[in-house]
N, C-alpha and C positions, 0 to 999 in steps of 0.2 A: 236836452235834459228831460228826463221822464217826469211827467206830472200825472197822477192818478185822480186826484180830487180837485175841484174848483175851490176858489176862495170863499170866504163867508159871504152870504147874500148881502146885497147893499141895503141901505136904510130906506131906499125908495119903496121897497116891497112892504114896509110897515105901514105906509099910508094908503096902500091900495085896498079896495073893498074885498071881502072874502070871496065873492063870486068870481073875481078876476084871478084869484090864487088857486081856484079849484081845478083839478085835472079831470079830463074825461075818464070814465070808469076803466077802459082798457089801458090807457096810459098810466093810470094810478097803479094798476096791478103789475104792469111791466116795470114801472119805476121801482117798486119795492123789491122785485127779483134782481134787478141789475145793480143793486147796492152791494151785492156780495163781492168781496175782494178777489175771489178765485177767477173772476172774469178778466182781471187785469194781468194775471200771470202769463198768458201766452204772448203778451206784447212786450214784456220786460227785456227779452233778449235783443230786441230791435232798437232800444234806446239806452243811452248812457245815463246812469243814475245821477251824475253830477255835472258832466261837461255838456256844452252846447246850449243853444237857445231853448227856453222852456217849450215843451211840446203842448199840443192841445190836450187838456185833461182827458184821460181815457174814459171816464164816466160820461163826458160830453160827447166824445167820438162815438161810443157805443150807442148812445141814444140818438145821435144824428143819423147813424147808419140804419137804425131800426126805423126811424121815420121815413128815410129815403126809400127803403125797400117796401115798407108797409103801404106807403102811398104812391109808389111807383113814380118817384121824382128823380130828375137829374140833379147833379150836384149844385149847379147854379140856382135852379128853382128851389131846391131844398133850403139853401142859405137865405134866399130871399123870403121864403115863407116863414122860416124860423124868426127872421128879423122882425116880421110884422105881426107875430102872434105871441101874446103874453103867456098863454098856457104852454105852447111849445118851447118857449124860452125857459120856463120853470122846469119843464120835463127834462130839458137838455142841460140843466144847471148853469144857465147863462144869465147873468144879471140883467135887469131891465135896461140899464144904461151901458151894458157890456157889449163888446164887439163879437159878432158871430164869426167863427173861423172862415177863412177864405176857401172857396171851392177847390182850388188847386192844392191847398194844404191837405184836405180830406182825400183827394185823389192820390197824393204822394204817400200818405200813411197807408192807404189800402194797398197800393202797389208794393210798397216796401215790405209790409208784413206778409202778404201773399197767402198761398193756399194752406200751408201747414198751420199758420196761426188761426185761421178760421176753423180748421178741423179741430184744433185744441179748444177753441171757443165753444164749439158745439159739444165736444166731450164734457167740458165743464158744466154746460147747461144740463146735459143728461145726467151727470153725476149728482147735481143738486136735486134734480127731479126724482132720481132713484132714492136719495136720502129721505125725501119727503113722501116716498111711496106713491108716486103719481104715474109711474111708468109700468104698465101691465105687460108681462111677457108671456101670456098664455098662447098667443098665436101672432105670427107676423106674415106679411105677404110682400113679394118682390115683383118688380116689373121694370122695364127699361123704356126709355124715350129718347128723343133727339132734341138737344138744345141747339137751336139754329144759330149759326155764326152771323156776324155782322158783315155779310157779303151779299152782293147782287147775284142774280142767277148767272152762273158762269158759262159763257160760250167761248169757243176758241177765238173767234174774231173779236169779241168784246175784251177778253183778257189781253190779246195782242195790242189792241188799240189803246187800252189803258196803260200798258207797259211803255208804249212809244210816248204817250202824253206825259207820263210821270218822269221818264228819263229826261225829256225836254225841260220840264219844270225844275228838276234837280240841277241840271247843268246851268240853268239861268241863276239859281241860287248860289252855286259855286262861283260863278263869274262875278255876281254882285258882291260876294264876300271877299273878292280879291284873289281868287285862285284860277289858274289857267285862263287868264284874260285874253291871251293871244291864240289860244288853241282853237282851230276851226271846228265848229260843230253845226250840223244842219238839223234844225228842228223839223221833224216829219209828222207833227201832230195833225196838221190840216190834211195831209194826204191820208193818214190813217182814218180820220173822222169821215172824210168823203167816201172812203171805201166801205166803212161800216154802214153809212146811210144808204149806199147803193145796195147792200145786202138786204136791208129792210124793204126797199122798193121791189126787189126781185121776189121776195117771199110773198108779196101780195098777188102774184099772178095766179090765175085760175086755169083749170083744165089739166088733164094728165100730161100732155106734151109740154105745156108751159111749166108744170111743176118739175118735170125731168130737166128741162132747160135751166130752170131756176136753181135746182140742186147742183148742176154742173157749174153754174156761174158762181154760186156760193163757195164751192170748193176752190175754184180758181182765185177768187178774191181773198179767201182765207190764206192761200199760199202766198199771194202778194203781200198781205199783212205780215206774214212770217218773215218775208224778205225784208220788209221795212223795219221790223223789230230787230232783226239780226244786224242790219246796217247801223241802226241807232245804238245798239249795244256795242258794236265795234268802235264807233266814234266816241261813245261815252267812256270806253276803256282808255283811250288816249287822253281824254280830259282828266280822268282819275289819276293817271300816271303823272301828268304835269301838276295837278292840284296838290298831290302829296308832297311834291318838291316845293310848292309855294308855301306850305305851312311854316317853313323856317323864316319867311319874310313877313309874316302876318303876326300881329300881337294883339293883346287885349281881348275884348269880347268877340271881335271879328274872327279871331282864331278859333274860338269855341264854335261859332256858327259854321265856319268853314269845315271844321273837323266833323261836326254832326252831318252836314250835307254830304261830305265825302263818304262817310260810313253808310248813309242811307242810299246813296247812289250805287255803291258797291253791292249792297244787298239787293237792290232792285235789278241791277244788271244780272246778278247770279240767278235770281228767280225768273227773270225774263228768259234766260237761256233754257231753264227747265220748261217753261211754257212753250217756247219754240220747239223744243225736242218732242214734247208730247203732242203738239199740233201736227208736226210732220209725220209722226207715227200714225196718227189718225188719218191723215191724208193718204198714207200708203196702204190704208185698209186694215190697220191693226188698232184694237181698242186699248187705250192706256189702262193700267191697273188702278182700281179705285183706291187701293191702300196707299199708293204713292202719288196719285194725281194731285197737282196743285190747282186749287180752285180760286185762289185769291192772292194778290200781290202783298197785301198787308197782313194776312192771317195764314201763314204757311201750314198751320196745324189743322185747319178745317178740311173735312173730307166729305165726299158724297156718300150718303147712307140711304139704302133702300129698306123701308120698313113695311112696304106693301099697302100703303094708304092710297085710297082711290083718288082723292083730290091732290095728294102730293106723293107720287110714287117714289121720288128721289128728293131727299132733303140734304142740306149742306151745313155741316156743323160738327157736333160732338155727341157721342152716345153716353147717356147717363142712366144710372140705376138708382131706384128709390126703394127702400124697405121701410114700411110703417107698421104700427101695431093696431090693435082694435080700437084705440081712442084716436087714431089718426096722427099720432106723434111719429115723425120721421126718425127712426133709430139708426139708420145708416144711409149714406149716399156716396156716390163716386162718379166722376166724369172721366171718360176715356177718349183717347184719340182714335179716329177711324170707326170701324164697325166690328168690334170683337164679338165672339159668340157669347150668348147669355149664360149658358150652363157653367163655365169655369168661374164666373163672377160670384155665384151664390155662396159657396162654402167660405171663401174669404170674408164675405159680408157678415155671415152668421158668426164667424170666429171673432170679428171685431165687435159685434154686438155682445157676445158672451163676455169679452174682456171689459166692455164698458159697464154692463149691468151686473156682472158677477155670476151669471148663469145663462145657459142657452135658452131660447124660447121652447115652449112645450110642443108647438106645432108650427110648421113652415109650409106655405103654399105658394105656388107660382104657376105661370102658364106653361104650355107645351114646349116652349123654347128651352126651358130648363130640364126637360124630361129625359134624364139619362140615369141608368142604374148606378153608375159610379157616383154621381152626385148624391143620390139617396143614401148610398152606403156611407159616404163621408159625413153626411149630416147626422146619421144615426150614431156614428163614432163620436161626434161632438156632444152627444147627449140629447138630441132632438128625438122625442118619442113618436111624433106623428109627422109624416111627410106626405102632402097631398099635391103631387105634381103629375099630370098626365104624361105618359111615356110617348116618345116619338115612334112613328111607324105603327105597324099592326100588332097590338098586344095579344098575348096568349089568353087561354081561358081563365087561368088563375089571376092574371093581371086584370082582365075585364071584370071579374068578380070583385076585385079590390076597388077598382075605379067606379063601380056601380053601387058600392055600399053607401049608406046614408051619411055617415060621418065624412067620407071622402067628398061626396057631392056637396055637402053643406060648406065645407072649406073652399071648394072650387067656386061656389056661388059667392062666398064672401070675398074671394080673391078679386072678383071683377070690380070691387070698389077701389082697387089700386088705380084704375083708369081715372076715376074721379079725383083721387088724391093728386095724381100727376097734373090733371087739368087745373086743379086749384092752385098748384104751384106755378103753373104756366101763366094763368090769368091774373093772379094776385101777388105773386112773389118773384116775377122776373125770369122764370125759367123758359118762357116761350122764345125769347130772343136775347142773346147776349150782346151787350153794347160794347164789349171789349174784345181784343184780339188775342189769340193764343189759348192753348188748352189750360195752362196753369191759371191765367187770369180769368178764364171762364169758370174754372172750378172755384176760384175765390168768389166770383159773382154769384154762383149757385149756392155756395156755402153761406153767404150772408142771407140769401133767401130762405134757406132752411133754418137758420138761427132765428130770423124774425117769425117764421111760421111756427116753430116750436115754442117760442116765447108766448105767442098768442094762445096756442093750444094748452100749454102746461099751466099758464097763469089762470086760464079759464077753468081748468080742472081743479086747481087749488082753491078757487073761489066758491066751489060748490058747497 
């Protein structure tokens, strides 16, 4: 059952001194903006208005998520800190003697509502800011970045060893839950671990001849790991077939545990087969395509992305685009799987901005990755008067004259500030590293970061 507001404050607050009831300046500004009912509308579709247990009040949930992102806290740490702070309790509309929501409750609400709800939440915030005339649309700048997935650096040997280990753990879970208790399964985790450690020892060798020998040994051991993973997957398939028949004989909570373990094992076996196939392709001398390469067992959407950075030539995660205005307010963002080209993403972003704000920006600027004549023509068709994007390749004399003009150069200089905006999102609002798996959940994670960032920016502009 949906609840938007909390109950009346308890009488305990009437006996507290005023200094205890005072909120910090930033929280006081944000608190006033979050009182608007329009921020509750995106969540209504996910809750019944009358049936079910009462939900966490939406005003409490929104404030808890703001504190979580703003202070870069985990759910458990967030709930613990809110329990111990009078000012944070008052900001979240939780009584002094009231219970703070459980961390898993907040996780479930966030997962249930998903990406579209956060997009609508950000739209509601921008709509309120536009009404207050706090969003300038004179010029906007766009840039892309990589949001790192929650994965270790993927190597073929490491992925294969983790697949063997995870299959063994899941089979033990199935057997402990009462499924396939008599089906023979050999756990090859120790064999896989010893081979991975031997690879590490071989890579420490020095000298050209030794390095060549080490490379050949690494390829041989990787092939052995692929064989181990293939045999483990074959044995696990027999366990799956028997365990599915065992579901009829299991009842109660054990049946739910068994079904979840079966589903997870089936997914792991399927992904292990993909890892084995791409490993064998590499061993045959062919390079797997980055667009389809699996780099994690638990996050199948993460992809290798090369952005040309010296310290990190290849990153693993998702590509995100950020468009902000001259005040630093993020007016559009999106998270994509893989490494799509920059240019096709700009026109849809400006179209969304025009729909939110009611008019297109006067000027748009971006880096050379967006520099295509077709993009510039489509932006002008949308109503953008000035487009400052350097063209790819060698420009002609007329184009060089345009790119060397003072107005064009000033916009390009201003565009470099988008790097600072992205860095701010990464270091202060969680964009550097996603703690969740999957593109949709990562988009939700980044959307909450944008919502907290824009709340801070817009409320500060309103307080001027």
